[in-house]
VEXLO-79111 format. One line per 5 residues: their letters; for each residue x, z, y of C-alpha. Coordinates in pm, 1 decimal, padded with zeros to 6 digits. Each point is the difference from the previous one (the first is absolute). Last residue first. Example, Ala and Ser with C-alpha at 12.3 -4.5 7.8 and 13.67 -1.06 7.14 Angstrom:
! residues 2
sa	01367.0 00714.0 -00106.0 | -00137.0 00066.0 -00344.0
//
This chain:
! residues 103
pklnk	02593.5 -02268.0 02067.9 | -00308.9 00222.6 -00048.9 | -00326.2 -00192.0 00030.4 | -00059.1 -00024.2 -00376.2 | 00017.9 00377.3 -00046.0
eamev	-00235.4 00054.9 00292.7 | -00248.7 -00243.9 -00152.8 | 00015.1 00172.0 -00340.0 | -00050.1 00343.3 00158.3 | -00292.5 -00134.3 00203.8
mkkvm	-00156.2 -00141.9 -00317.7 | 00041.7 00336.9 -00176.1 | -00171.0 00187.3 00282.5 | -00280.0 -00257.1 00010.4 | -00066.7 00041.0 -00373.9
nggik	00018.8 00379.0 00040.9 | -00268.0 -00010.7 00267.1 | -00214.3 -00228.6 -00212.7 | 00008.3 00235.9 -00298.1 | -00052.1 00329.2 00183.2
ggmrg	-00217.8 -00128.6 00277.7 | -00202.9 -00224.5 -00225.0 | -00097.1 00280.5 -00234.1 | -00052.6 00264.5 00268.0 | -00186.7 -00242.2 00221.3
gvkgc	-00213.2 -00122.8 -00287.5 | -00117.0 00352.1 -00082.0 | -00064.2 00085.9 00364.8 | -00175.5 -00330.9 00051.7 | -00229.2 00071.4 -00294.3
nrssi	-00077.7 00333.4 00167.3 | -00093.3 -00169.5 00329.0 | -00188.1 -00275.7 -00179.9 | -00222.8 00267.2 -00145.5 | -00007.1 00041.8 -00376.7
sdwgk	-00321.5 -00091.7 -00183.8 | 00129.4 -00343.4 -00103.2 | 00299.7 00168.7 -00168.0 | -00217.1 00137.4 -00277.6 | -00287.9 00249.7 -00003.5
esitg	00103.9 00281.4 -00233.9 | 00370.7 -00078.7 -00054.9 | 00041.9 -00099.4 00364.0 | -00179.3 00310.1 00125.9 | 00224.6 00220.1 -00212.3
aigle	00315.3 -00181.4 00114.6 | -00076.0 00059.7 00369.1 | 00217.9 00307.1 00060.9 | 00274.7 -00179.9 00191.3 | 00259.2 00088.7 -00265.0
gaien	-00238.4 -00128.1 -00267.6 | -00045.0 -00327.7 00187.0 | 00380.8 -00027.0 00011.9 | 00014.8 00038.1 -00377.7 | -00275.6 -00261.0 -00035.2
kyksl	00199.2 -00250.8 00203.2 | 00311.4 00075.1 -00206.5 | -00193.0 -00075.7 -00320.4 | -00122.7 -00327.6 00150.5 | 00354.0 -00080.0 00113.5
aaels	00129.6 00059.2 -00352.2 | -00268.8 -00221.5 -00151.6 | 00074.7 -00280.2 00249.5 | 00374.6 00024.0 -00052.0 | -00044.2 -00035.3 -00375.4
sgpss	00282.9 00106.3 -00227.6 | 00088.1 -00278.7 -00241.6 | 00375.2 00051.8 00021.4 | 00097.3 00349.6 00112.0 | 00040.1 00056.6 00372.6
dvigl	-00233.3 00296.8 00019.7 | -00254.5 -00001.8 00278.7 | -00044.0 00245.1 00286.2 | 00348.6 00145.4 -00042.9 | 00107.2 -00097.1 00351.9
esaie	00268.5 -00234.8 -00134.8 | -00256.4 -00153.8 -00233.3 | -00247.6 -00054.2 00286.8 | 00282.8 -00165.7 00195.2 | 00086.0 -00233.1 -00287.3
qkfke	-00368.0 -00080.8 -00064.4 | -00051.5 -00086.2 00369.0 | 00304.4 -00230.6 -00017.3 | -00142.6 -00173.3 -00307.5 | -00337.4 -00035.7 00175.4
laqev	00173.3 -00143.7 00306.9 | 00195.9 -00247.5 -00211.3 | -00315.6 -00112.1 -00177.0 | -00185.8 -00047.4 00330.2 | 00274.3 -00208.5 00166.0
gpvlr	-00151.5 -00331.4 -00108.9 | -00014.0 -00144.6 00350.9 | 00229.5 00173.2 00251.6 | -00184.0 00078.0 00321.9 | -00287.9 00130.0 -00206.0
krnkn	-00360.6 -00069.2 00094.9 | -00224.2 00284.6 -00102.8 | -00322.8 -00112.7 -00161.7 | 00104.3 00102.2 -00350.8 | 00095.1 00350.4 00113.3
nam	-00272.2 00188.9 -00187.9 | 00093.3 00364.9 00017.1 | 00079.4 00182.3 -00321.2
//
């Protein structure tokens, strides 16, 4: 997935927790199974290719690879992936915050 090594986190060492949270959300959405040993990266790659198929660019990818795909189409794939997973992560965080704010 994206290389986030240069991003400065507000909370040092939070990467593992974020990856675990991403895995939980992906499991809830049925993108990855929650069985031990299942790979988030492999499941996300499969999901990415499913989205490419829905957009009608899977044939080009299988023939020429991802490097031949326009940045616009790559953005569409990434937007669908990130929107679904990231959006649900934010939704869950808001729910947790609201629960903790109640007296």
